[in-house]
Jmol script that loads the backbone (N, CA, C; Angstrom):
load data "model"
ATOM      1  N   MET A   1       8.482   3.385  21.612  1.00  0.00           N
ATOM      2  CA  MET A   1       7.359   3.818  21.849  1.00  0.00           C
ATOM      3  C   MET A   1       6.261   2.707  21.251  1.00  0.00           C
ATOM      4  N   LYS A   2       5.258   2.681  21.730  1.00  0.00           N
ATOM      5  CA  LYS A   2       4.186   2.207  21.636  1.00  0.00           C
ATOM      6  C   LYS A   2       3.472   3.107  20.928  1.00  0.00           C
ATOM      7  N   ILE A   3       2.864   4.831  20.688  1.00  0.00           N
ATOM      8  CA  ILE A   3       2.862   5.362  20.070  1.00  0.00           C
ATOM      9  C   ILE A   3       3.159   5.474  18.506  1.00  0.00           C
ATOM     10  N   TRP A   4       4.797   5.091  18.332  1.00  0.00           N
ATOM     11  CA  TRP A   4       6.010   5.029  17.412  1.00  0.00           C
ATOM     12  C   TRP A   4       5.530   3.793  16.811  1.00  0.00           C
ATOM     13  N   GLN A   5       5.323   2.599  17.407  1.00  0.00           N
ATOM     14  CA  GLN A   5       5.020   1.448  16.725  1.00  0.00           C
ATOM     15  C   GLN A   5       4.143   1.074  15.778  1.00  0.00           C
ATOM     16  N   LYS A   6       3.319   1.445  16.394  1.00  0.00           N
ATOM     17  CA  LYS A   6       1.614   1.800  15.782  1.00  0.00           C
ATOM     18  C   LYS A   6       1.569   2.455  15.029  1.00  0.00           C
ATOM     19  N   GLY A   7       2.023   3.499  15.270  1.00  0.00           N
ATOM     20  CA  GLY A   7       2.198   4.433  13.862  1.00  0.00           C
ATOM     21  C   GLY A   7       2.884   3.788  12.880  1.00  0.00           C
ATOM     22  N   PHE A   8       3.870   3.519  13.181  1.00  0.00           N
ATOM     23  CA  PHE A   8       5.054   2.839  11.840  1.00  0.00           C
ATOM     24  C   PHE A   8       3.739   1.782  10.997  1.00  0.00           C
ATOM     25  N   GLN A   9       3.238   0.557  12.276  1.00  0.00           N
ATOM     26  CA  GLN A   9       2.583  -0.791  11.042  1.00  0.00           C
ATOM     27  C   GLN A   9       1.630  -0.054  10.817  1.00  0.00           C
ATOM     28  N   VAL A  10       0.826   1.260  10.805  1.00  0.00           N
ATOM     29  CA  VAL A  10      -0.232   1.980  10.034  1.00  0.00           C
ATOM     30  C   VAL A  10       0.116   1.923   8.913  1.00  0.00           C
ATOM     31  N   ALA A  11       1.243   2.813   9.155  1.00  0.00           N
ATOM     32  CA  ALA A  11       2.325   3.229   7.067  1.00  0.00           C
ATOM     33  C   ALA A  11       2.385   2.405   6.662  1.00  0.00           C
ATOM     34  N   ILE A  12       2.624   1.165   7.162  1.00  0.00           N
ATOM     35  CA  ILE A  12       2.991  -0.153   6.450  1.00  0.00           C
ATOM     36  C   ILE A  12       1.930  -0.699   5.834  1.00  0.00           C
ATOM     37  N   ASN A  13       0.574  -0.888   6.828  1.00  0.00           N
ATOM     38  CA  ASN A  13      -0.195  -1.295   6.161  1.00  0.00           C
ATOM     39  C   ASN A  13      -1.083  -0.601   5.138  1.00  0.00           C
ATOM     40  N   CYS A  14      -0.995   0.757   5.201  1.00  0.00           N
ATOM     41  CA  CYS A  14      -1.368   1.612   4.024  1.00  0.00           C
ATOM     42  C   CYS A  14      -0.692   1.359   2.847  1.00  0.00           C
ATOM     43  N   PHE A  15       0.480   1.002   2.538  1.00  0.00           N
ATOM     44  CA  PHE A  15       1.648   0.926   1.262  1.00  0.00           C
ATOM     45  C   PHE A  15       0.998  -0.680   1.045  1.00  0.00           C
ATOM     46  N   LYS A  16       0.696  -1.508   1.814  1.00  0.00           N
ATOM     47  CA  LYS A  16       0.053  -2.360   1.575  1.00  0.00           C
ATOM     48  C   LYS A  16      -1.564  -2.298   0.699  1.00  0.00           C
ATOM     49  N   ILE A  17      -2.135  -2.109   1.197  1.00  0.00           N
ATOM     50  CA  ILE A  17      -3.252  -1.869   1.313  1.00  0.00           C
ATOM     51  C   ILE A  17      -3.691  -0.866  -0.176  1.00  0.00           C
ATOM     52  N   THR A  18      -3.150   0.479  -0.406  1.00  0.00           N
ATOM     53  CA  THR A  18      -2.553   0.817  -1.705  1.00  0.00           C
ATOM     54  C   THR A  18      -2.775   0.402  -2.818  1.00  0.00           C
ATOM     55  N   SER A  19      -1.652  -0.662  -2.552  1.00  0.00           N
ATOM     56  CA  SER A  19      -0.700  -1.112  -3.567  1.00  0.00           C
ATOM     57  C   SER A  19      -1.718  -2.245  -4.375  1.00  0.00           C
ATOM     58  N   ILE A  20      -2.819  -2.244  -4.495  1.00  0.00           N
ATOM     59  CA  ILE A  20      -3.631  -2.754  -5.133  1.00  0.00           C
ATOM     60  C   ILE A  20      -4.581  -1.324  -5.702  1.00  0.00           C
ATOM     61  N   PHE A  21      -4.924  -0.611  -5.826  1.00  0.00           N
ATOM     62  CA  PHE A  21      -5.809   0.112  -5.303  1.00  0.00           C
ATOM     63  C   PHE A  21      -5.777   0.672  -6.963  1.00  0.00           C
ATOM     64  N   PRO A  22      -6.681   1.003  -8.152  1.00  0.00           N
ATOM     65  CA  PRO A  22      -6.536   1.356  -9.493  1.00  0.00           C
ATOM     66  C   PRO A  22      -5.371   2.340  -9.402  1.00  0.00           C
ATOM     67  N   THR A  23      -4.880   2.017 -10.866  1.00  0.00           N
ATOM     68  CA  THR A  23      -3.747   2.907 -11.339  1.00  0.00           C
ATOM     69  C   THR A  23      -4.224   4.308 -11.700  1.00  0.00           C
ATOM     70  N   GLN A  24      -5.543   4.745 -11.808  1.00  0.00           N
ATOM     71  CA  GLN A  24      -5.512   6.321 -11.707  1.00  0.00           C
ATOM     72  C   GLN A  24      -5.915   6.687 -10.625  1.00  0.00           C
ATOM     73  N   GLU A  25      -5.554   6.363  -9.294  1.00  0.00           N
ATOM     74  CA  GLU A  25      -5.571   6.786  -7.820  1.00  0.00           C
ATOM     75  C   GLU A  25      -4.005   6.995  -7.284  1.00  0.00           C
ATOM     76  N   LYS A  26      -2.966   6.591  -8.139  1.00  0.00           N
ATOM     77  CA  LYS A  26      -1.900   6.853  -7.721  1.00  0.00           C
ATOM     78  C   LYS A  26      -1.442   8.029  -7.406  1.00  0.00           C
ATOM     79  N   PHE A  27      -1.792   9.297  -8.303  1.00  0.00           N
ATOM     80  CA  PHE A  27      -1.141  10.297  -7.713  1.00  0.00           C
ATOM     81  C   PHE A  27      -2.735  11.217  -7.092  1.00  0.00           C
ATOM     82  N   GLY A  28      -3.706  10.356  -6.524  1.00  0.00           N
ATOM     83  CA  GLY A  28      -4.793  10.564  -5.955  1.00  0.00           C
ATOM     84  C   GLY A  28      -4.962   9.850  -4.751  1.00  0.00           C
ATOM     85  N   LEU A  29      -5.794   9.073  -4.770  1.00  0.00           N
ATOM     86  CA  LEU A  29      -5.901   9.044  -3.067  1.00  0.00           C
ATOM     87  C   LEU A  29      -4.705   8.053  -2.073  1.00  0.00           C
ATOM     88  N   THR A  30      -4.205   6.902  -3.787  1.00  0.00           N
ATOM     89  CA  THR A  30      -2.938   7.036  -2.719  1.00  0.00           C
ATOM     90  C   THR A  30      -1.363   7.676  -2.069  1.00  0.00           C
ATOM     91  N   SER A  31      -1.433   8.431  -3.056  1.00  0.00           N
ATOM     92  CA  SER A  31      -0.698   9.885  -2.716  1.00  0.00           C
ATOM     93  C   SER A  31      -1.290   9.967  -1.326  1.00  0.00           C
ATOM     94  N   GLN A  32      -2.118  10.148  -0.379  1.00  0.00           N
ATOM     95  CA  GLN A  32      -2.725  11.240   0.288  1.00  0.00           C
ATOM     96  C   GLN A  32      -2.920  10.335   1.487  1.00  0.00           C
ATOM     97  N   ILE A  33      -3.444   8.755   1.082  1.00  0.00           N
ATOM     98  CA  ILE A  33      -2.899   8.256   2.412  1.00  0.00           C
ATOM     99  C   ILE A  33      -1.338   7.449   2.665  1.00  0.00           C
ATOM    100  N   THR A  34      -0.867   7.307   2.030  1.00  0.00           N
ATOM    101  CA  THR A  34       0.417   6.850   2.378  1.00  0.00           C
ATOM    102  C   THR A  34       1.274   8.213   3.152  1.00  0.00           C
ATOM    103  N   ARG A  35       1.185   9.498   2.271  1.00  0.00           N
ATOM    104  CA  ARG A  35       2.011  10.737   2.905  1.00  0.00           C
ATOM    105  C   ARG A  35       1.280  10.824   4.181  1.00  0.00           C
ATOM    106  N   ALA A  36      -0.346  10.717   4.570  1.00  0.00           N
ATOM    107  CA  ALA A  36      -0.552  10.828   5.718  1.00  0.00           C
ATOM    108  C   ALA A  36      -0.326   9.573   6.897  1.00  0.00           C
ATOM    109  N   ALA A  37      -0.239   8.567   6.482  1.00  0.00           N
ATOM    110  CA  ALA A  37       0.111   7.464   6.939  1.00  0.00           C
ATOM    111  C   ALA A  37       1.186   7.807   7.720  1.00  0.00           C
ATOM    112  N   VAL A  38       2.544   8.085   6.623  1.00  0.00           N
ATOM    113  CA  VAL A  38       3.797   8.155   6.774  1.00  0.00           C
ATOM    114  C   VAL A  38       4.250   9.693   8.177  1.00  0.00           C
ATOM    115  N   SER A  39       3.053  10.109   7.525  1.00  0.00           N
ATOM    116  CA  SER A  39       3.518  11.714   8.820  1.00  0.00           C
ATOM    117  C   SER A  39       3.445  11.072   9.879  1.00  0.00           C
ATOM    118  N   ILE A  40       2.769   9.977  10.173  1.00  0.00           N
ATOM    119  CA  ILE A  40       2.319   9.870  11.688  1.00  0.00           C
ATOM    120  C   ILE A  40       3.088   9.261  13.111  1.00  0.00           C
ATOM    121  N   PRO A  41       3.739   8.522  12.285  1.00  0.00           N
ATOM    122  CA  PRO A  41       5.334   7.708  12.393  1.00  0.00           C
ATOM    123  C   PRO A  41       6.244   8.883  12.723  1.00  0.00           C
ATOM    124  N   SER A  42       6.495   9.508  11.560  1.00  0.00           N
ATOM    125  CA  SER A  42       7.481  10.837  11.088  1.00  0.00           C
ATOM    126  C   SER A  42       7.450  11.950  12.012  1.00  0.00           C
ATOM    127  N   ASN A  43       6.231  12.229  12.622  1.00  0.00           N
ATOM    128  CA  ASN A  43       5.779  13.344  13.686  1.00  0.00           C
ATOM    129  C   ASN A  43       6.196  12.559  15.011  1.00  0.00           C
ATOM    130  N   ILE A  44       6.230  11.826  14.884  1.00  0.00           N
ATOM    131  CA  ILE A  44       5.892  11.508  16.662  1.00  0.00           C
ATOM    132  C   ILE A  44       8.033  10.822  16.722  1.00  0.00           C
ATOM    133  N   ALA A  45       8.509  10.981  15.967  1.00  0.00           N
ATOM    134  CA  ALA A  45      10.008  10.483  15.838  1.00  0.00           C
ATOM    135  C   ALA A  45      10.543  12.576  15.735  1.00  0.00           C
ATOM    136  N   GLU A  46       9.732  12.939  14.733  1.00  0.00           N
ATOM    137  CA  GLU A  46      10.697  14.176  15.052  1.00  0.00           C
ATOM    138  C   GLU A  46      10.000  14.710  16.474  1.00  0.00           C
ATOM    139  N   GLY A  47       9.351  15.255  16.831  1.00  0.00           N
ATOM    140  CA  GLY A  47       8.959  15.533  18.093  1.00  0.00           C
ATOM    141  C   GLY A  47       9.507  15.050  19.340  1.00  0.00           C
ATOM    142  N   SER A  48       9.923  14.036  19.184  1.00  0.00           N
ATOM    143  CA  SER A  48      10.827  13.374  20.426  1.00  0.00           C
ATOM    144  C   SER A  48      12.127  13.998  20.260  1.00  0.00           C
ATOM    145  N   SER A  49      12.958  14.440  19.395  1.00  0.00           N
ATOM    146  CA  SER A  49      13.626  14.792  19.268  1.00  0.00           C
ATOM    147  C   SER A  49      14.177  16.209  19.774  1.00  0.00           C
ATOM    148  N   ARG A  50      12.856  16.963  19.921  1.00  0.00           N
ATOM    149  CA  ARG A  50      12.655  18.253  21.054  1.00  0.00           C
ATOM    150  C   ARG A  50      13.062  18.276  22.111  1.00  0.00           C
ATOM    151  N   ASN A  51      13.417  19.525  22.110  1.00  0.00           N
ATOM    152  CA  ASN A  51      14.073  19.839  23.803  1.00  0.00           C
ATOM    153  C   ASN A  51      12.828  20.046  24.688  1.00  0.00           C
ATOM    154  N   SER A  52      11.415  20.707  24.433  1.00  0.00           N
ATOM    155  CA  SER A  52      10.688  21.122  25.504  1.00  0.00           C
ATOM    156  C   SER A  52       9.222  19.991  25.388  1.00  0.00           C
ATOM    157  N   ASP A  53       8.445  19.954  26.238  1.00  0.00           N
ATOM    158  CA  ASP A  53       6.782  19.331  25.445  1.00  0.00           C
ATOM    159  C   ASP A  53       6.567  20.235  24.708  1.00  0.00           C
ATOM    160  N   LYS A  54       6.519  21.477  25.415  1.00  0.00           N
ATOM    161  CA  LYS A  54       5.489  22.385  23.894  1.00  0.00           C
ATOM    162  C   LYS A  54       6.158  21.703  22.686  1.00  0.00           C
ATOM    163  N   ASP A  55       7.106  21.515  22.373  1.00  0.00           N
ATOM    164  CA  ASP A  55       7.502  21.610  20.958  1.00  0.00           C
ATOM    165  C   ASP A  55       7.288  20.379  20.563  1.00  0.00           C
ATOM    166  N   TYR A  56       7.370  18.934  21.884  1.00  0.00           N
ATOM    167  CA  TYR A  56       7.470  17.628  21.574  1.00  0.00           C
ATOM    168  C   TYR A  56       5.418  18.003  21.250  1.00  0.00           C
ATOM    169  N   ASN A  57       4.564  18.227  21.595  1.00  0.00           N
ATOM    170  CA  ASN A  57       3.553  18.466  21.941  1.00  0.00           C
ATOM    171  C   ASN A  57       2.891  19.072  20.212  1.00  0.00           C
ATOM    172  N   ARG A  58       3.520  19.838  20.110  1.00  0.00           N
ATOM    173  CA  ARG A  58       3.301  20.130  18.388  1.00  0.00           C
ATOM    174  C   ARG A  58       2.936  19.310  17.650  1.00  0.00           C
ATOM    175  N   PHE A  59       4.109  18.321  17.246  1.00  0.00           N
ATOM    176  CA  PHE A  59       4.471  17.034  16.634  1.00  0.00           C
ATOM    177  C   PHE A  59       3.500  16.245  16.796  1.00  0.00           C
ATOM    178  N   VAL A  60       3.050  15.680  18.435  1.00  0.00           N
ATOM    179  CA  VAL A  60       2.217  14.727  18.886  1.00  0.00           C
ATOM    180  C   VAL A  60       0.880  14.966  18.146  1.00  0.00           C
ATOM    181  N   GLU A  61       0.532  16.903  18.210  1.00  0.00           N
ATOM    182  CA  GLU A  61      -0.588  17.022  17.181  1.00  0.00           C
ATOM    183  C   GLU A  61      -0.389  17.096  15.944  1.00  0.00           C
ATOM    184  N   ILE A  62       0.486  17.176  15.060  1.00  0.00           N
ATOM    185  CA  ILE A  62       0.226  16.835  13.805  1.00  0.00           C
ATOM    186  C   ILE A  62      -0.082  15.549  13.551  1.00  0.00           C
ATOM    187  N   ALA A  63       0.463  14.330  14.396  1.00  0.00           N
ATOM    188  CA  ALA A  63       1.086  12.919  14.074  1.00  0.00           C
ATOM    189  C   ALA A  63      -0.746  12.612  13.968  1.00  0.00           C
ATOM    190  N   LEU A  64      -1.592  13.548  15.485  1.00  0.00           N
ATOM    191  CA  LEU A  64      -3.042  12.951  15.682  1.00  0.00           C
ATOM    192  C   LEU A  64      -3.616  13.600  14.370  1.00  0.00           C
ATOM    193  N   GLY A  65      -3.205  14.583  13.794  1.00  0.00           N
ATOM    194  CA  GLY A  65      -4.599  15.392  12.592  1.00  0.00           C
ATOM    195  C   GLY A  65      -3.855  14.162  11.538  1.00  0.00           C
ATOM    196  N   SER A  66      -2.874  13.864  11.043  1.00  0.00           N
ATOM    197  CA  SER A  66      -2.679  12.632  10.220  1.00  0.00           C
ATOM    198  C   SER A  66      -3.373  11.847  10.458  1.00  0.00           C
ATOM    199  N   CYS A  67      -3.380  11.167  11.429  1.00  0.00           N
ATOM    200  CA  CYS A  67      -4.453   9.526  11.761  1.00  0.00           C
ATOM    201  C   CYS A  67      -5.776  10.320  11.374  1.00  0.00           C
ATOM    202  N   PHE A  68      -6.552  11.683  11.430  1.00  0.00           N
ATOM    203  CA  PHE A  68      -7.466  11.728  11.291  1.00  0.00           C
ATOM    204  C   PHE A  68      -7.537  11.797   9.422  1.00  0.00           C
ATOM    205  N   GLU A  69      -6.546  12.359   9.166  1.00  0.00           N
ATOM    206  CA  GLU A  69      -6.616  12.375   7.837  1.00  0.00           C
ATOM    207  C   GLU A  69      -6.586  10.690   6.859  1.00  0.00           C
ATOM    208  N   ALA A  70      -5.595  10.193   7.327  1.00  0.00           N
ATOM    209  CA  ALA A  70      -5.831   8.592   7.008  1.00  0.00           C
ATOM    210  C   ALA A  70      -7.012   7.860   6.954  1.00  0.00           C
ATOM    211  N   GLU A  71      -7.601   7.970   8.232  1.00  0.00           N
ATOM    212  CA  GLU A  71      -8.797   7.629   8.829  1.00  0.00           C
ATOM    213  C   GLU A  71      -9.969   7.862   7.319  1.00  0.00           C
ATOM    214  N   THR A  72     -10.223   9.325   7.456  1.00  0.00           N
ATOM    215  CA  THR A  72     -11.050   9.258   6.248  1.00  0.00           C
ATOM    216  C   THR A  72     -10.954   9.254   5.197  1.00  0.00           C
ATOM    217  N   GLN A  73      -9.457   8.942   4.484  1.00  0.00           N
ATOM    218  CA  GLN A  73      -9.187   8.519   3.260  1.00  0.00           C
ATOM    219  C   GLN A  73      -9.708   6.915   3.104  1.00  0.00           C
ATOM    220  N   LEU A  74      -9.091   6.420   4.313  1.00  0.00           N
ATOM    221  CA  LEU A  74      -9.130   4.865   4.258  1.00  0.00           C
ATOM    222  C   LEU A  74     -10.907   4.365   4.104  1.00  0.00           C
ATOM    223  N   LEU A  75     -12.092   5.172   4.631  1.00  0.00           N
ATOM    224  CA  LEU A  75     -12.847   5.245   4.489  1.00  0.00           C
ATOM    225  C   LEU A  75     -13.541   5.277   3.521  1.00  0.00           C
ATOM    226  N   ILE A  76     -13.428   6.120   2.758  1.00  0.00           N
ATOM    227  CA  ILE A  76     -13.309   6.874   1.554  1.00  0.00           C
ATOM    228  C   ILE A  76     -12.936   6.144   0.360  1.00  0.00           C
ATOM    229  N   ALA A  77     -12.126   4.874   0.511  1.00  0.00           N
ATOM    230  CA  ALA A  77     -11.267   3.889   0.161  1.00  0.00           C
ATOM    231  C   ALA A  77     -12.049   2.975   0.195  1.00  0.00           C
ATOM    232  N   LYS A  78     -12.699   2.327   1.056  1.00  0.00           N
ATOM    233  CA  LYS A  78     -13.837   1.765   1.494  1.00  0.00           C
ATOM    234  C   LYS A  78     -15.080   1.754   0.676  1.00  0.00           C
ATOM    235  N   ALA A  79     -15.343   2.304   0.938  1.00  0.00           N
ATOM    236  CA  ALA A  79     -16.848   3.266   0.247  1.00  0.00           C
ATOM    237  C   ALA A  79     -16.808   2.826  -0.888  1.00  0.00           C
ATOM    238  N   LEU A  80     -15.511   3.107  -1.615  1.00  0.00           N
ATOM    239  CA  LEU A  80     -15.181   3.105  -3.579  1.00  0.00           C
ATOM    240  C   LEU A  80     -14.861   1.675  -3.272  1.00  0.00           C
ATOM    241  N   GLY A  81     -14.448   0.552  -2.291  1.00  0.00           N
ATOM    242  CA  GLY A  81     -14.151  -0.553  -3.011  1.00  0.00           C
ATOM    243  C   GLY A  81     -13.008  -1.006  -3.372  1.00  0.00           C
ATOM    244  N   PHE A  82     -12.076   0.042  -2.672  1.00  0.00           N
ATOM    245  CA  PHE A  82     -10.670   0.083  -3.092  1.00  0.00           C
ATOM    246  C   PHE A  82      -9.857  -0.895  -1.769  1.00  0.00           C
ATOM    247  N   GLY A  83      -9.017  -1.587  -1.994  1.00  0.00           N
ATOM    248  CA  GLY A  83      -8.106  -2.348  -1.154  1.00  0.00           C
ATOM    249  C   GLY A  83      -8.911  -3.425  -0.809  1.00  0.00           C
ATOM    250  N   GLU A  84      -7.707  -3.970   0.171  1.00  0.00           N
ATOM    251  CA  GLU A  84      -8.529  -5.705   0.309  1.00  0.00           C
ATOM    252  C   GLU A  84      -9.698  -5.142   2.319  1.00  0.00           C
ATOM    253  N   LEU A  85     -10.487  -5.406   1.791  1.00  0.00           N
ATOM    254  CA  LEU A  85     -11.184  -4.684   2.952  1.00  0.00           C
ATOM    255  C   LEU A  85     -10.784  -5.453   4.066  1.00  0.00           C
ATOM    256  N   LYS A  86     -10.360  -7.050   4.881  1.00  0.00           N
ATOM    257  CA  LYS A  86      -9.687  -7.189   6.125  1.00  0.00           C
ATOM    258  C   LYS A  86      -8.690  -6.228   6.243  1.00  0.00           C
ATOM    259  N   LEU A  87      -8.068  -5.711   5.534  1.00  0.00           N
ATOM    260  CA  LEU A  87      -6.458  -5.174   6.408  1.00  0.00           C
ATOM    261  C   LEU A  87      -7.037  -3.618   6.410  1.00  0.00           C
ATOM    262  N   THR A  88      -7.787  -3.097   5.597  1.00  0.00           N
ATOM    263  CA  THR A  88      -8.797  -1.835   6.077  1.00  0.00           C
ATOM    264  C   THR A  88      -9.032  -1.662   7.196  1.00  0.00           C
ATOM    265  N   GLU A  89      -9.798  -2.653   7.223  1.00  0.00           N
ATOM    266  CA  GLU A  89     -10.643  -2.454   8.102  1.00  0.00           C
ATOM    267  C   GLU A  89      -9.698  -2.772  10.033  1.00  0.00           C
ATOM    268  N   GLU A  90      -8.890  -3.954  10.116  1.00  0.00           N
ATOM    269  CA  GLU A  90      -7.238  -4.123  10.481  1.00  0.00           C
ATOM    270  C   GLU A  90      -6.669  -2.610  10.954  1.00  0.00           C
ATOM    271  N   THR A  91      -6.568  -2.119   9.907  1.00  0.00           N
ATOM    272  CA  THR A  91      -6.174  -0.726   9.959  1.00  0.00           C
ATOM    273  C   THR A  91      -6.768   0.145  10.812  1.00  0.00           C
ATOM    274  N   LEU A  92      -7.933   0.590   9.884  1.00  0.00           N
ATOM    275  CA  LEU A  92      -8.963   1.519  11.148  1.00  0.00           C
ATOM    276  C   LEU A  92      -9.175   1.262  12.348  1.00  0.00           C
ATOM    277  N   ALA A  93      -8.923  -0.128  13.090  1.00  0.00           N
ATOM    278  CA  ALA A  93      -8.963  -0.140  13.883  1.00  0.00           C
ATOM    279  C   ALA A  93      -7.547  -0.054  14.693  1.00  0.00           C
ATOM    280  N   LEU A  94      -6.541   0.263  14.173  1.00  0.00           N
ATOM    281  CA  LEU A  94      -5.298   0.667  14.587  1.00  0.00           C
ATOM    282  C   LEU A  94      -5.421   2.112  15.213  1.00  0.00           C
ATOM    283  N   LEU A  95      -6.000   2.735  13.772  1.00  0.00           N
ATOM    284  CA  LEU A  95      -6.065   4.116  13.804  1.00  0.00           C
ATOM    285  C   LEU A  95      -6.799   4.458  15.217  1.00  0.00           C
ATOM    286  N   GLU A  96      -7.798   3.854  15.192  1.00  0.00           N
ATOM    287  CA  GLU A  96      -8.710   4.493  16.596  1.00  0.00           C
ATOM    288  C   GLU A  96      -7.796   4.109  17.311  1.00  0.00           C
ATOM    289  N   GLU A  97      -6.953   3.095  17.916  1.00  0.00           N
ATOM    290  CA  GLU A  97      -6.388   2.786  18.945  1.00  0.00           C
ATOM    291  C   GLU A  97      -5.386   3.822  19.002  1.00  0.00           C
ATOM    292  N   GLU A  98      -4.264   4.313  17.956  1.00  0.00           N
ATOM    293  CA  GLU A  98      -3.215   5.198  17.761  1.00  0.00           C
ATOM    294  C   GLU A  98      -4.058   6.859  18.368  1.00  0.00           C
ATOM    295  N   GLU A  99      -5.392   7.002  17.687  1.00  0.00           N
ATOM    296  CA  GLU A  99      -5.930   8.644  17.721  1.00  0.00           C
ATOM    297  C   GLU A  99      -6.256   8.581  19.075  1.00  0.00           C
ATOM    298  N   LYS A 100      -6.762   7.523  20.182  1.00  0.00           N
ATOM    299  CA  LYS A 100      -7.029   7.216  21.476  1.00  0.00           C
ATOM    300  C   LYS A 100      -5.229   7.469  22.303  1.00  0.00           C
ATOM    301  N   MET A 101      -4.496   7.404  22.148  1.00  0.00           N
ATOM    302  CA  MET A 101      -2.924   6.709  22.275  1.00  0.00           C
ATOM    303  C   MET A 101      -2.082   8.175  22.410  1.00  0.00           C
ATOM    304  N   LEU A 102      -2.453   8.884  21.036  1.00  0.00           N
ATOM    305  CA  LEU A 102      -1.860  10.341  20.958  1.00  0.00           C
ATOM    306  C   LEU A 102      -2.476  11.470  21.528  1.00  0.00           C
ATOM    307  N   THR A 103      -4.127  11.359  21.546  1.00  0.00           N
ATOM    308  CA  THR A 103      -4.750  12.479  22.395  1.00  0.00           C
ATOM    309  C   THR A 103      -3.988  12.097  23.861  1.00  0.00           C
ATOM    310  N   ALA A 104      -4.259  11.068  24.547  1.00  0.00           N
ATOM    311  CA  ALA A 104      -3.691  10.685  25.710  1.00  0.00           C
ATOM    312  C   ALA A 104      -2.395  11.102  25.891  1.00  0.00           C
ATOM    313  N   PHE A 105      -1.343  11.078  25.048  1.00  0.00           N
ATOM    314  CA  PHE A 105       0.345  11.328  25.498  1.00  0.00           C
ATOM    315  C   PHE A 105      -0.006  12.668  25.647  1.00  0.00           C
ATOM    316  N   SER A 106      -0.622  13.457  24.384  1.00  0.00           N
ATOM    317  CA  SER A 106      -0.488  14.884  24.493  1.00  0.00           C
ATOM    318  C   SER A 106      -1.430  15.415  25.986  1.00  0.00           C
ATOM    319  N   LYS A 107      -2.496  15.091  26.118  1.00  0.00           N
ATOM    320  CA  LYS A 107      -2.213  15.435  27.380  1.00  0.00           C
ATOM    321  C   LYS A 107      -1.493  15.275  28.782  1.00  0.00           C
ATOM    322  N   SER A 108      -0.738  14.767  28.643  1.00  0.00           N
ATOM    323  CA  SER A 108       0.027  14.368  29.610  1.00  0.00           C
ATOM    324  C   SER A 108       1.066  15.154  29.246  1.00  0.00           C
ATOM    325  N   LEU A 109       2.060  15.490  28.094  1.00  0.00           N
ATOM    326  CA  LEU A 109       2.412  16.779  27.948  1.00  0.00           C
ATOM    327  C   LEU A 109       1.974  18.029  28.196  1.00  0.00           C
ATOM    328  N   HIS A 110       0.750  18.197  28.352  1.00  0.00           N
ATOM    329  CA  HIS A 110       0.620  19.680  28.774  1.00  0.00           C
ATOM    330  C   HIS A 110       0.368  19.736  29.876  1.00  0.00           C
ATOM    331  N   VAL A 111       0.153  18.879  30.879  1.00  0.00           N
ATOM    332  CA  VAL A 111       0.352  18.589  32.491  1.00  0.00           C
ATOM    333  C   VAL A 111       1.822  18.961  32.601  1.00  0.00           C
ATOM    334  N   ARG A 112       2.842  18.506  32.112  1.00  0.00           N
ATOM    335  CA  ARG A 112       4.254  18.647  32.187  1.00  0.00           C
ATOM    336  C   ARG A 112       4.832  20.087  32.367  1.00  0.00           C
ATOM    337  N   ASN A 113       3.867  20.688  31.177  1.00  0.00           N
ATOM    338  CA  ASN A 113       3.887  22.495  31.331  1.00  0.00           C
ATOM    339  C   ASN A 113       4.157  22.695  32.491  1.00  0.00           C
TER     340      ASN A 113
END
end "model"
wireframe off; spacefill off
backbone 0.3
color backbone group
């Protein structure tokens, strides 16, 4: 699924971005960004194993929330000058695409119910 692949790439990028954050952020912003990012493809994958569209949609909504969370945290990191700017901006663009895709997918799951 493209939404899983894009979410997976976001997670990989977030680990790369945070790898050069200040060490004092290891248990702060670094941890929050990577947790949110990993949650995106993980929830898409877990939702795909569910037997109903209603259950699947719940996980898609969690993944969408994680997108918004990761986006906010990356914007904070960018404002603080943490991480590589180009990769951060690319990842923010990926997150925006992912949010749109997840929103559309969620709507399609509602229609099927």
